[in-house]
C-alpha positions in Angstrom: 5.2 2.5 -1.5 3.9 5.3 -3.7 2.5 5.3 -7.2 4.7 5.9 -10.2 4.0 9.0 -12.3 2.9 6.8 -15.1 0.2 5.2 -13.0 -0.9 8.6 -11.6 -1.3 9.8 -15.2 -3.3 6.7 -16.1 -5.6 7.2 -13.2 -6.0 10.9 -14.0 -6.9 9.9 -17.6 -9.4 7.3 -16.3 -11.3 10.0 -14.4 -10.9 12.5 -17.2 -9.0 15.0 -15.0 -12.1 15.5 -12.8 -11.7 15.5 -9.0 -13.7 12.6 -7.6 -14.6 14.7 -4.5 -15.6 18.2 -5.8 -16.1 17.2 -9.4 -14.0 20.1 -10.8 -11.4 19.8 -13.5 -7.9 20.0 -11.9 -4.4 18.5 -11.7 -5.2 15.5 -9.5 -3.4 13.6 -6.8 -4.0 10.1 -5.5 -5.5 9.8 -2.0 -5.7 6.6 -0.2 -9.1 6.0 1.4 -7.6 3.7 4.1 -4.5 5.3 5.4 -1.1 3.6 4.8 -0.4 3.3 8.5 -3.7 1.4 8.7 -2.7 -1.1 6.0 -4.2 0.9 3.1 -2.4 0.2 -0.2 -2.2 2.0 -3.5 -4.7 -0.3 -5.2 -7.6 0.8 -7.4 -10.4 0.3 -4.9 -8.5 2.3 -2.2 -7.6 5.4 -4.3 -9.5 8.5 -5.0 -8.1 11.0 -7.6 -8.6 14.4 -6.0 -7.5 18.0 -6.4 -5.0 19.5 -4.0 -7.8 21.4 -2.1 -9.8 18.2 -1.5 -6.7 16.2 -0.7 -5.7 18.8 1.9 -9.3 18.7 3.3 -9.3 14.9 3.6 -6.0 15.0 5.6 -7.2 17.9 7.8 -10.4 16.0 8.6 -8.4 12.8 9.3 -6.2 14.8 11.7 -9.1 16.4 13.4 -10.9 13.1 13.8 -7.7 11.5 15.3 -7.5 14.4 17.8 -11.1 13.9 18.9 -10.3 10.3 20.0 -7.5 11.4 22.3 
């Protein structure tokens, strides 16, 4: 289940439009710290609001870490 645009907007306002990873102002996206397929839910303590570059980097790092365990 994903977040509604209204909730995304509220979270974006809460962090003042500043990426929680690189600390730059940007249009933000919610990133689940614990992945959905690992039981991670869209709840406040499991969400970082990040820019698209940081969001992409998080997922690339997750993918690379998963490959190293194979």
